[in-house]
Each structure stands twice: as C-alpha cells, then as structure tokens.
C-alpha positions as CSV (number, residue, x, y, z in Angstrom):
1,M,-34.2,-16.7,35.0
2,S,-32.5,-17.7,38.2
3,T,-29.9,-15.6,39.9
4,A,-27.2,-18.2,39.2
5,T,-28.0,-18.1,35.5
6,K,-27.7,-14.3,35.4
7,I,-24.4,-14.5,37.2
8,G,-23.1,-17.1,34.8
9,I,-24.2,-15.0,31.8
10,G,-22.5,-11.9,33.3
11,I,-19.2,-13.8,33.8
12,A,-19.3,-15.3,30.3
13,S,-20.0,-11.8,28.9
14,L,-16.9,-10.3,30.7
15,I,-14.7,-13.2,29.5
16,A,-16.0,-12.7,25.9
17,A,-15.3,-9.0,26.1
18,A,-11.8,-9.5,27.4
19,L,-11.0,-12.1,24.7
20,S,-12.4,-9.8,22.0
21,F,-10.3,-6.9,23.1
22,W,-7.1,-9.1,23.4
23,Y,-7.5,-10.7,20.0
24,G,-8.4,-7.4,18.4
25,Q,-5.1,-6.0,19.5
26,N,-2.9,-9.1,19.0
27,H,-4.3,-10.9,15.9
28,G,-1.0,-10.7,14.0
29,L,-2.8,-10.8,10.6
30,L,-1.0,-7.8,9.1
31,P,2.7,-7.2,8.4
32,E,4.4,-4.5,10.3
33,A,3.3,-1.0,9.2
34,A,5.9,1.2,7.5
35,S,4.1,4.5,7.4
36,G,1.8,6.7,9.6
37,D,-1.1,6.1,7.2
38,A,-0.6,2.4,7.5
39,R,-0.8,2.6,11.3
40,E,-4.1,4.5,11.1
41,I,-5.5,1.7,8.9
42,D,-4.2,-0.8,11.4
43,D,-6.1,0.9,14.2
44,L,-9.3,0.8,12.2
45,F,-8.7,-2.9,11.4
46,D,-8.0,-3.7,15.1
47,L,-11.3,-2.1,16.0
48,M,-13.1,-4.1,13.4
49,M,-11.5,-7.3,14.6
50,T,-12.4,-6.5,18.2
51,I,-16.1,-6.0,17.3
52,T,-16.3,-9.0,15.0
53,T,-14.7,-11.3,17.5
54,G,-17.1,-10.1,20.2
55,L,-20.1,-10.6,17.9
56,F,-18.8,-14.1,16.9
57,L,-18.5,-15.1,20.6
58,L,-21.9,-13.6,21.4
59,I,-23.7,-15.4,18.6
60,Q,-22.0,-18.7,19.2
61,G,-22.5,-18.4,22.9
62,V,-26.2,-17.9,22.4
63,L,-26.4,-20.8,20.1
64,I,-24.6,-23.1,22.5
65,F,-26.6,-21.9,25.5
66,A,-29.9,-22.4,23.6
67,A,-28.9,-25.9,22.4
68,I,-28.1,-27.0,25.9
69,R,-30.7,-25.1,27.9
70,F,-33.7,-25.9,25.6
71,R,-32.6,-29.4,24.4
72,K,-35.3,-32.0,24.3
73,R,-35.5,-34.0,27.5
74,P,-36.0,-37.8,27.5
75,D,-39.6,-38.9,27.1
76,D,-40.7,-35.2,26.5
77,E,-43.1,-35.2,23.6
78,T,-44.7,-31.8,24.2
79,D,-44.3,-28.8,22.0
80,G,-42.1,-25.9,22.9
81,P,-43.7,-22.7,24.2
82,P,-45.1,-20.5,21.5
83,V,-43.3,-17.2,21.0
84,D,-45.0,-14.5,19.0
85,G,-42.4,-11.7,18.7
86,N,-40.4,-9.7,21.3
87,V,-40.3,-6.0,20.6
88,R,-37.6,-5.3,23.1
89,L,-35.3,-8.0,21.6
90,E,-36.0,-6.9,18.0
91,V,-35.2,-3.3,18.8
92,T,-32.0,-4.3,20.5
93,W,-30.7,-6.5,17.7
94,T,-31.5,-3.8,15.2
95,A,-30.1,-0.8,17.1
96,I,-26.8,-2.4,18.1
97,P,-25.7,-3.3,14.5
98,T,-26.9,0.2,13.3
99,V,-24.7,1.9,15.9
100,I,-21.7,-0.3,15.0
101,V,-22.0,0.4,11.3
102,L,-22.3,4.1,11.9
103,I,-19.2,4.1,14.1
104,L,-17.2,2.2,11.6
105,S,-18.4,4.4,8.7
106,V,-17.4,7.6,10.4
107,Y,-14.1,6.2,11.5
108,S,-13.2,4.8,8.1
109,F,-14.2,8.1,6.5
110,E,-11.8,10.0,8.7
111,V,-9.0,7.6,8.0
112,Y,-9.5,7.7,4.3
113,N,-9.7,11.5,4.3
114,A,-6.5,11.8,6.3
115,M,-4.8,9.6,3.7
116,G,-5.9,12.0,0.9
117,G,-8.5,9.7,-0.5
118,F,-11.1,12.4,-1.3
119,D,-10.9,14.9,-4.2
120,P,-14.4,16.1,-5.0
121,A,-13.3,17.9,-8.2
122,A,-11.8,14.7,-9.7
123,A,-14.6,12.6,-8.5
124,R,-16.9,14.4,-10.9
125,D,-14.5,13.5,-13.8
126,A,-15.8,10.5,-15.6
127,G,-12.5,10.0,-17.4
128,P,-11.8,9.3,-21.0
129,N,-14.5,7.7,-23.3
130,T,-13.3,4.3,-24.2
131,A,-16.0,3.1,-26.7
132,A,-14.8,0.1,-28.5
133,E,-14.7,1.7,-32.0
134,R,-12.5,4.5,-30.7
135,L,-10.5,2.8,-28.0
136,E,-7.1,2.9,-29.7
137,A,-7.4,6.7,-30.5
138,Q,-8.7,7.5,-27.0
139,L,-6.0,5.6,-25.2
140,A,-3.3,7.3,-27.3
141,A,-4.7,10.7,-26.6
142,A,-5.1,10.0,-22.9
143,E,-1.7,8.4,-22.4
144,G,0.6,10.6,-20.2
145,S,-1.8,13.6,-20.4
146,R,-4.6,12.8,-18.1
147,R,-4.4,13.1,-14.3
148,N,-7.4,11.8,-12.5
149,L,-7.2,12.1,-8.7
150,A,-10.4,10.2,-8.2
151,L,-8.3,7.1,-9.0
152,G,-6.1,6.8,-5.9
153,L,-4.8,8.9,-3.0
154,G,-4.0,12.5,-3.4
155,A,-2.3,14.8,-0.9
156,S,-3.7,14.6,2.6
157,P,-5.2,17.8,4.2
158,L,-2.1,18.2,6.4
159,E,0.2,17.9,3.3
160,Q,-1.9,20.5,1.5
161,Q,-1.5,22.9,4.3
162,A,2.2,22.3,4.7
163,G,2.8,22.6,0.9
164,V,5.6,20.0,1.0
165,K,6.9,19.0,-2.4
166,P,6.7,15.3,-2.9
167,L,9.2,13.0,-4.6
168,T,7.4,12.1,-7.9
169,V,7.9,8.7,-9.4
170,E,6.2,7.4,-12.6
171,V,5.2,3.7,-12.3
172,K,4.4,1.7,-15.3
173,G,3.2,-1.9,-15.1
174,M,3.8,-4.3,-18.0
175,Q,3.7,-8.1,-18.3
176,Y,5.6,-9.0,-16.1
177,A,7.5,-6.2,-14.5
178,W,7.4,-2.7,-12.9
179,I,9.4,0.2,-14.3
180,F,10.0,3.2,-12.1
181,T,11.0,6.6,-13.6
182,Y,12.0,9.7,-11.7
183,P,11.1,12.4,-14.1
184,E,12.8,15.2,-12.1
185,L,16.0,13.3,-11.8
186,G,16.2,11.6,-15.2
187,I,16.5,8.1,-13.6
188,T,14.8,4.9,-14.6
189,A,15.1,1.8,-12.5
190,G,13.7,-1.7,-11.9
191,E,13.1,-1.1,-8.2
192,L,11.6,1.8,-6.3
193,R,13.8,3.7,-3.9
194,V,12.6,6.5,-1.7
195,P,13.9,8.4,1.4
196,T,12.3,8.5,4.8
197,G,10.3,11.5,6.0
198,R,9.4,12.8,2.6
199,P,6.0,12.4,0.8
200,V,6.2,10.2,-2.2
201,E,3.8,10.6,-5.2
202,L,3.4,7.6,-7.5
203,K,1.8,8.2,-10.9
204,I,0.7,4.7,-11.9
205,T,-0.3,3.4,-15.3
206,A,0.0,0.3,-17.4
207,S,1.2,-0.5,-21.0
208,D,-0.8,-3.6,-21.8
209,V,-3.4,-5.0,-19.4
210,I,-4.8,-4.0,-16.0
211,H,-2.3,-4.6,-13.1
212,A,-2.6,-3.7,-9.4
213,F,0.3,-2.0,-7.6
214,W,0.3,-3.4,-4.0
215,L,2.5,-2.4,-1.1
216,P,1.4,-4.7,1.8
217,E,3.5,-2.9,4.5
218,F,2.0,0.5,3.5
219,R,-1.6,-0.8,3.2
220,I,-1.8,0.6,-0.4
221,K,-3.2,-1.1,-3.5
222,Q,-4.0,0.8,-6.6
223,D,-5.0,-0.4,-10.1
224,A,-2.7,0.3,-13.0
225,I,-4.9,1.0,-16.0
226,P,-3.7,1.3,-19.6
227,G,-4.2,4.8,-21.0
228,R,-5.2,6.2,-17.6
229,Q,-3.1,7.6,-14.7
230,S,-3.9,7.0,-11.1
231,Q,-2.1,8.5,-8.1
232,V,-0.9,7.3,-4.8
233,R,0.8,9.2,-2.0
234,F,2.5,8.0,1.1
235,R,5.2,9.1,3.5
236,P,7.6,6.2,4.6
237,D,9.1,6.5,8.0
238,R,10.8,3.1,8.5
239,V,14.0,2.1,6.7
240,G,13.9,-1.3,5.1
241,T,13.1,-3.4,2.0
242,Y,9.5,-4.1,1.2
243,P,7.9,-6.3,-1.5
244,I,6.0,-4.8,-4.4
245,V,3.4,-7.2,-5.8
246,C,0.9,-7.3,-8.6
247,A,-2.4,-8.1,-7.1
248,E,-4.4,-8.3,-10.3
249,L,-4.4,-11.5,-12.4
250,C,-2.6,-10.3,-15.6
251,G,-1.4,-13.4,-17.4
252,P,0.2,-16.8,-17.0
253,Y,3.3,-15.4,-15.2
254,H,1.3,-13.0,-12.9
255,G,2.9,-14.6,-9.8
256,A,6.4,-13.6,-10.9
257,M,5.5,-9.9,-11.3
258,K,7.3,-8.6,-8.2
259,S,9.7,-5.9,-7.4
260,Q,11.1,-4.1,-4.3
261,L,10.7,-0.9,-2.4
262,R,13.8,0.2,-0.6
263,V,13.2,2.9,2.0
264,Q,16.6,4.6,2.8
265,T,17.8,7.4,4.9
266,P,17.9,10.8,3.1
267,E,21.7,10.5,2.9
268,A,21.7,7.0,1.5
269,F,19.1,8.0,-1.0
270,Q,21.1,11.0,-2.1
271,D,24.1,8.8,-2.7
272,W,22.1,6.3,-4.8
273,M,20.6,9.1,-6.8
274,Q,24.0,10.6,-7.6
275,Q,25.3,7.1,-8.6
276,R,22.3,6.5,-10.9
277,T,22.5,10.0,-12.4
278,V,26.1,9.5,-13.3
279,A,25.6,5.9,-14.6
280,Q,22.7,7.0,-16.9
281,A,24.4,10.2,-18.2
282,P,25.0,10.1,-22.0
283,E,28.8,10.1,-21.6
284,S,28.5,7.0,-19.4
285,Q,26.8,4.9,-22.0
286,R,29.8,4.5,-24.2
287,A,31.5,1.1,-23.8
288,A,34.3,1.1,-21.2
289,R,36.8,-0.5,-23.6
290,D,36.5,2.6,-25.9
291,R,37.6,5.0,-23.2
292,S,40.7,5.4,-21.1
293,D,40.6,5.0,-17.4
294,R,40.5,8.8,-16.9
295,E,37.6,9.2,-19.3
296,F,35.6,6.5,-17.6
297,L,36.2,7.7,-14.1
298,T,35.9,11.4,-14.7
299,P,32.1,11.7,-14.2
300,Y,32.2,9.8,-11.0
301,A,35.2,11.7,-9.7
302,E,33.5,15.0,-10.4
303,R,30.5,14.0,-8.3
304,M,32.9,13.0,-5.5
305,G,34.9,16.3,-5.8
306,A,38.1,14.4,-6.6
307,A,38.5,15.3,-10.3
308,A,41.6,17.4,-9.7
309,T,43.5,14.4,-8.2
310,L,42.1,11.8,-10.6
311,G,44.8,9.3,-11.7
312,E,47.5,10.6,-9.3
313,G,49.6,7.8,-7.8
314,L,48.3,5.1,-10.1
315,E,50.8,2.9,-11.8
316,P,50.2,2.2,-15.5
317,Q,49.6,-1.5,-14.7
318,A,47.1,-0.7,-11.9
319,S,45.4,1.9,-14.2
320,A,45.1,-0.6,-17.0
321,A,43.7,-3.3,-14.6
322,A,41.1,-0.8,-13.3
323,T,40.1,-0.1,-16.9
324,V,39.6,-3.7,-17.7
325,G,37.8,-4.5,-14.5
326,L,35.4,-1.6,-15.0
327,G,34.8,-2.5,-18.6
328,D,33.8,-6.1,-17.6
C-alpha cells in the first residue's frame, strides 16, 4: 500500500470519526427528556448511535473502496489473487465487536440499575398460575393483591437509601382509556398529575386485555396486564404536559387510547389536589339545584379559609345567579 493511500485512509477515518461523534450527539430522534433517568437513557442511546454510525461509515467505506480499487479493468480476464485466511484481520474483526458489546452491556446494566430495574427477590417470583381451566379464579384472587416488582421499575438505590416516600398512583388500563386513582388522597381522574421533585410510583394493571403504558418523554413503557400488577417509578423535574400513549395493540380503537401527564410545581399540584378532594367529597355530589348557595360553596370556602365570611356582601340577586351558574 502506497504512502498516499495510507494518508487517504487516515484522513477518511478521521472524517468518519468526527461525523459519527457529531451525529451521535445531534441525531434529534428522541423527544426532550423530562427526568434524570430519561437523560441517562439518552446518554446510553447517544453512545450507541455514535458507535453504530461509525460502524456504518466504516463498512460502507470499505465496500466502496474495494469496489473501486479492485474493480475489473478493461480486457483483464485473469483471476483475482487467491486469499486463504488472514489471522490478524479475523482477530481484529472479532475482538472489536466483542469489546463494543461488553462496554454497552456494562453501561446499560448500570443505567437500568440506577433506574431501579433490578429486584432479585421479585425476579424469583414466577407470578400467579394462569392455567386455562382456572384462569378466572386465579385472576380474581390476584387482582389488587399481588405486587410483583420483577415487572417494572422499583425504587432506585439512591431512593432506597434516602427513604423518600413516593406519590402513589394506581393506573388501570381499559378499552380505550386510562384511569388514575390516588389511593392516599381519595382522588380518581382521567389524567395523571404529579409534582416536580418528588418520586412517583405507578401501580399499573388492566381490566380487560393487555395494554402498554408509555411515557415517551420519560423513556418509560410498561405492560398493563389483567390480574397482575406492575410497578414503575420516576422523578419528574420539568414542568409541562406530556402524552400518555397505549403502545400495545388492544382493539380497533387502540390509536385513540391516549391521556396526558401534567407535571406541575408542588404549589400548583397542592391546589389541584385540594380542588379535586373537595369536588369528590360526598357532600359535593348532591345536585347544585338541591342546595343553597351557602351549602354549595361551604366546602370550597373552608378549604380557602374564608368560611366565616361566606356570603357577606352578596346581594340576593347575585347570590341566586351564582347558584344557577354553579348548578349548570
């Protein structure tokens, strides 16, 4: 190989390495991350994109070089030179992929462990027996009573050490909606709301067929299985509204099975929680037309600390108008 050829290969290698690194960091294939765990996954994905881009350019470059350098010349009817193995080359193309796979394996293991993906005790739990002849009885016994951390993401090692109490939300998938229940707050909603800076624990199940709870911005996807509970934990750190999508074909209207995750500041979440608690209180379920304005507004006024002044300064007409408006 001539010196000029070696220089050309060296320059091409540097260009390919620069392009690989640039594309690996600027591919734009993922939505903006909304949690620390999502950013760790993005770092792993960026490394994988850098490596795969480099391998793609290397392999295509070798193919193009070979096609040009060793192309058949006009009037050349001779055979190509016989090649009977190349130990150095074979060791090289075996060792490099091995090292790459080991690096990615160790890195992905660390990321998954940091997210709380490993629970050896639960991994040994085979789960409920769902033999066909006993399926209905088994599902009924398992519903709401089985917690299998092998399905999903548990508390990360840092959260286990800190002992931070998460916000628990029960998520139930059904054709074609998601229902969110806050058992500690007595709230049920059609969208998920959580505060920033606090761990969130989702206990996911389904009532009919298998669904998949997917939060793209959080890099989380977990199956929702009838009669079995899976768990997902994450800590949002970015205020915003994010889509919740079913990523498992679950019926003819699967594409419409969507909801929203609203990440709010702790203060805004507290306000929403108080409003929903009042709205779902038993005394708030009675029709507005069956109550006076004072009866209707009292629960809200007590939450606002204004019960003592409720109704002061209101003219009868204004009070009646308020009652009609709230009843509608």
